[in-house]
N, CA and C atoms as a LAMMPS dump frame, in Angstrom:
ITEM: TIMESTEP
0
ITEM: NUMBER OF ATOMS
255
ITEM: BOX BOUNDS ff ff ff
-5.0000000000000000e+02 5.0000000000000000e+02
-5.0000000000000000e+02 5.0000000000000000e+02
-5.0000000000000000e+02 5.0000000000000000e+02
ITEM: ATOMS id mol type element x y z
1 1 1 N 0.806 -1.037 0.144
2 1 2 C 0.122 0.052 -0.089
3 1 3 C 0.799 1.406 -0.17
4 2 1 N 0.573 2.259 -0.767
5 2 2 C 1.223 3.527 -0.765
6 2 3 C 0.878 4.38 0.175
7 3 1 N 2.364 5.014 0.674
8 3 2 C 2.255 5.819 1.662
9 3 3 C 1.394 7.336 1.379
10 4 1 N 0.618 7.334 2.665
11 4 2 C -0.52 8.687 1.9
12 4 3 C 0.3 9.614 2.355
13 5 1 N -0.055 10.824 1.206
14 5 2 C 0.677 11.937 1.104
15 5 3 C -0.335 12.853 2.191
16 6 1 N 0.793 13.974 2.687
17 6 2 C 0.095 15.047 3.488
18 6 3 C -1.033 15.535 2.593
19 7 1 N -2.112 15.85 3.283
20 7 2 C -3.189 16.435 2.756
21 7 3 C -3.33 17.776 3.206
22 8 1 N -2.296 18.418 3.658
23 8 2 C -2.241 19.933 4.418
24 8 3 C -2.355 20.956 3.478
25 9 1 N -1.951 20.887 2.16
26 9 2 C -1.73 22.335 1.251
27 9 3 C -3.302 21.927 0.541
28 10 1 N -3.977 20.616 0.433
29 10 2 C -5.317 20.78 -0.245
30 10 3 C -6.244 21.244 0.68
31 11 1 N -6.109 20.871 2.206
32 11 2 C -6.836 21.543 3.31
33 11 3 C -6.821 22.899 3.031
34 12 1 N -5.529 23.41 2.865
35 12 2 C -5.276 24.972 3.024
36 12 3 C -5.904 25.545 1.679
37 13 1 N -5.653 25.017 0.473
38 13 2 C -6.369 25.718 -0.78
39 13 3 C -8.082 25.714 -0.55
40 14 1 N -8.744 24.19 -0.065
41 14 2 C -9.836 24.359 -0.163
42 14 3 C -10.489 25.585 0.697
43 15 1 N -9.926 25.607 1.845
44 15 2 C -10.409 26.731 2.898
45 15 3 C -10.248 27.756 2.464
46 16 1 N -8.852 28.213 1.634
47 16 2 C -9.082 29.18 1.194
48 16 3 C -10.02 29.806 -0.092
49 17 1 N -10.383 28.906 -0.917
50 17 2 C -11.313 29.218 -1.616
51 17 3 C -12.704 29.206 -1.275
52 18 1 N -12.861 28.495 -0.342
53 18 2 C -14.369 28.784 0.108
54 18 3 C -14.405 30.423 1.266
55 19 1 N -13.226 30.493 1.67
56 19 2 C -13.082 31.754 2.352
57 19 3 C -13.185 32.998 1.991
58 20 1 N -12.556 32.848 0.402
59 20 2 C -12.798 33.827 -0.454
60 20 3 C -13.694 34.165 -1.161
61 21 1 N -14.432 33.533 -1.702
62 21 2 C -15.593 33.037 -2.668
63 21 3 C -16.651 33.449 -1.718
64 22 1 N -16.898 33.057 -0.517
65 22 2 C -17.951 33.488 0.46
66 22 3 C -17.907 34.977 1.041
67 23 1 N -16.799 35.242 1.332
68 23 2 C -16.627 36.811 1.654
69 23 3 C -16.974 37.549 0.689
70 24 1 N -16.421 37.283 -0.933
71 24 2 C -16.866 38.243 -1.836
72 24 3 C -18.295 37.875 -2.084
73 25 1 N -18.811 37.112 -2.165
74 25 2 C -20.267 37.109 -2.271
75 25 3 C -21.067 37.773 -1.019
76 26 1 N -20.588 37.95 -0.034
77 26 2 C -21.13 38.683 1.31
78 26 3 C -20.721 40.165 0.752
79 27 1 N -19.684 40.218 0.588
80 27 2 C -19.26 41.719 0.006
81 27 3 C -20.201 42.457 -0.984
82 28 1 N -20.634 41.698 -1.872
83 28 2 C -21.516 41.728 -3.151
84 28 3 C -23.33 41.929 -2.466
85 29 1 N -23.397 41.313 -1.716
86 29 2 C -24.906 41.403 -1.221
87 29 3 C -24.917 42.668 -0.099
88 30 1 N -23.869 43.02 0.495
89 30 2 C -24.011 44.029 1.483
90 30 3 C -23.789 45.481 0.406
91 31 1 N -23.128 45.251 -0.631
92 31 2 C -22.971 46.627 -1.321
93 31 3 C -24.287 46.694 -2.043
94 32 1 N -24.656 45.803 -2.514
95 32 2 C -26.544 45.824 -3.247
96 32 3 C -27.381 46.169 -2.13
97 33 1 N -27.124 45.798 -0.954
98 33 2 C -28.523 45.94 -0.063
99 33 3 C -28.119 47.816 0.565
100 34 1 N -26.943 48.356 0.567
101 34 2 C -26.586 49.485 0.632
102 34 3 C -26.95 50.259 -0.401
103 35 1 N -26.935 50.126 -1.351
104 35 2 C -27.083 50.831 -2.656
105 35 3 C -28.482 51.189 -2.716
106 36 1 N -29.21 49.786 -2.442
107 36 2 C -30.604 49.642 -2.476
108 36 3 C -31.747 50.41 -1.631
109 37 1 N -30.973 50.695 -0.075
110 37 2 C -31.468 51.23 0.587
111 37 3 C -30.921 52.603 0.942
112 38 1 N -29.827 53.143 0.242
113 38 2 C -29.151 54.402 0.226
114 38 3 C -28.884 54.614 1.681
115 39 1 N -28.504 53.715 2.203
116 39 2 C -27.749 53.942 3.679
117 39 3 C -26.46 54.247 3.534
118 40 1 N -25.669 54.309 2.441
119 40 2 C -24.109 54.696 1.827
120 40 3 C -23.964 56.112 2.726
121 41 1 N -24.934 56.976 1.97
122 41 2 C -24.944 58.553 2.218
123 41 3 C -26.369 59.121 2.668
124 42 1 N -26.299 60.065 3.331
125 42 2 C -27.6 60.718 4.009
126 42 3 C -28.333 61.199 3.013
127 43 1 N -27.526 61.841 1.894
128 43 2 C -28.355 62.647 0.563
129 43 3 C -28.971 61.829 -0.041
130 44 1 N -30.102 62.114 -0.695
131 44 2 C -30.647 61.528 -1.437
132 44 3 C -30.352 61.48 -3.296
133 45 1 N -29.836 60.282 -3.46
134 45 2 C -29.422 60.119 -4.864
135 45 3 C -28.176 59.955 -5.254
136 46 1 N -27.462 60.081 -3.876
137 46 2 C -25.882 59.944 -4.031
138 46 3 C -25.528 58.58 -2.988
139 47 1 N -25.054 57.623 -3.755
140 47 2 C -24.577 56.589 -2.945
141 47 3 C -23.017 56.175 -3.381
142 48 1 N -22.586 56.618 -2.305
143 48 2 C -21.106 56.111 -2.247
144 48 3 C -20.752 55.113 -1.638
145 49 1 N -20.427 53.793 -2.087
146 49 2 C -19.942 52.786 -1.28
147 49 3 C -18.643 52.528 -1.066
148 50 1 N -18.398 52.182 0.231
149 50 2 C -16.787 52.137 0.518
150 50 3 C -16.033 51.313 -0.447
151 51 1 N -14.793 52.063 -0.694
152 51 2 C -14.408 51.002 -2.028
153 51 3 C -13.97 49.447 -1.95
154 52 1 N -13.477 48.875 -0.203
155 52 2 C -13.564 47.468 -0.348
156 52 3 C -14.757 46.893 -0.422
157 53 1 N -15.604 47.385 -0.854
158 53 2 C -17.176 46.539 -1.275
159 53 3 C -17.009 46.718 -2.585
160 54 1 N -16.493 47.738 -3.226
161 54 2 C -16.506 47.762 -4.681
162 54 3 C -15.637 46.849 -5.061
163 55 1 N -14.233 46.543 -4.263
164 55 2 C -13.379 46.203 -5.351
165 55 3 C -12.821 44.423 -4.863
166 56 1 N -13.108 44.231 -3.235
167 56 2 C -13.048 43.108 -2.954
168 56 3 C -13.465 41.802 -3.667
169 57 1 N -14.626 42.215 -4.103
170 57 2 C -15.29 40.763 -4.868
171 57 3 C -14.609 40.716 -6.116
172 58 1 N -13.879 41.34 -7.052
173 58 2 C -13.259 41.337 -8.272
174 58 3 C -12.339 40.647 -7.835
175 59 1 N -11.249 40.795 -7.2
176 59 2 C -10.724 40.143 -6.933
177 59 3 C -10.491 38.802 -5.768
178 60 1 N -11.578 38.726 -5.166
179 60 2 C -11.711 37.551 -4.138
180 60 3 C -12.258 36.67 -5.217
181 61 1 N -13.125 36.615 -5.939
182 61 2 C -13.695 35.837 -6.89
183 61 3 C -12.319 35.22 -7.939
184 62 1 N -11.84 35.876 -8.303
185 62 2 C -10.744 35.654 -9.121
186 62 3 C -9.744 34.658 -8.259
187 63 1 N -9.443 35.306 -7.096
188 63 2 C -8.261 34.527 -6.47
189 63 3 C -8.707 32.994 -5.876
190 64 1 N -10.436 33.07 -5.754
191 64 2 C -10.993 31.725 -5.419
192 64 3 C -10.928 30.7 -6.388
193 65 1 N -11.087 30.999 -7.586
194 65 2 C -10.968 30.661 -8.583
195 65 3 C -9.659 29.839 -8.803
196 66 1 N -8.695 30.917 -8.604
197 66 2 C -7.01 30.151 -8.622
198 66 3 C -7.239 29.175 -7.923
199 67 1 N -7.523 29.319 -6.839
200 67 2 C -7.564 28.173 -5.906
201 67 3 C -8.366 27.205 -6.004
202 68 1 N -9.395 27.056 -6.335
203 68 2 C -9.86 25.902 -6.909
204 68 3 C -9.15 25.366 -8.409
205 69 1 N -8.543 26.11 -8.969
206 69 2 C -7.709 25.084 -10.036
207 69 3 C -6.662 24.864 -9.667
208 70 1 N -5.496 25.212 -8.389
209 70 2 C -4.493 24.677 -7.838
210 70 3 C -5.209 23.561 -7.174
211 71 1 N -6.367 23.698 -6.536
212 71 2 C -6.564 22.466 -5.748
213 71 3 C -6.694 21.244 -6.953
214 72 1 N -7.421 21.69 -8.104
215 72 2 C -7.792 20.262 -8.937
216 72 3 C -6.099 19.752 -9.355
217 73 1 N -5.383 20.766 -9.613
218 73 2 C -3.753 20.409 -10.019
219 73 3 C -3.021 19.408 -8.855
220 74 1 N -3.285 19.951 -7.881
221 74 2 C -2.638 19.277 -6.946
222 74 3 C -3.411 18.009 -6.13
223 75 1 N -4.441 17.642 -6.764
224 75 2 C -5.15 16.568 -6.082
225 75 3 C -4.835 15.599 -7.572
226 76 1 N -4.615 15.818 -8.752
227 76 2 C -4.262 15.086 -9.946
228 76 3 C -2.744 14.467 -9.731
229 77 1 N -2.011 15.748 -9.275
230 77 2 C -0.546 15.223 -9.075
231 77 3 C -0.557 14.058 -7.916
232 78 1 N -1.189 14.218 -6.685
233 78 2 C -1.063 13.287 -5.738
234 78 3 C -1.813 12.07 -6.041
235 79 1 N -2.834 12.06 -6.739
236 79 2 C -3.343 10.575 -7.504
237 79 3 C -2.586 9.956 -8.427
238 80 1 N -1.803 10.426 -9.337
239 80 2 C -0.907 10.291 -10.275
240 80 3 C 0.353 9.298 -9.732
241 81 1 N 0.822 9.981 -8.619
242 81 2 C 1.782 9.603 -7.779
243 81 3 C 1.283 8.477 -7.033
244 82 1 N 0.201 8.279 -6.354
245 82 2 C -0.312 7.187 -5.766
246 82 3 C -0.256 5.982 -6.838
247 83 1 N -0.771 6.192 -7.903
248 83 2 C -1.257 4.902 -8.834
249 83 3 C 0.535 4.692 -9.306
250 84 1 N 1.208 5.195 -9.459
251 84 2 C 2.165 5.231 -9.823
252 84 3 C 3.444 4.106 -9.288
253 85 1 N 3.003 4.316 -7.832
254 85 2 C 3.642 3.481 -6.832
255 85 3 C 2.954 1.893 -6.995
């Protein structure tokens, strides 16, 4: 029987992907609610959202997708290494 690989990197990538995508979705929902209720600024018709709510989902979703791709690559490499032995 082949020696089991340390799944630590896979766990880290999985948790990072879930965290990044989850917080990105939360930031989008908060931005939508703030824009819909007009609670961003007290003046009517002017909605200024905090910059983190605008830019974080763009980078967070992309980084989460990269983590998922890396998780797939690491898993494939581990399985091929196990099958070879």
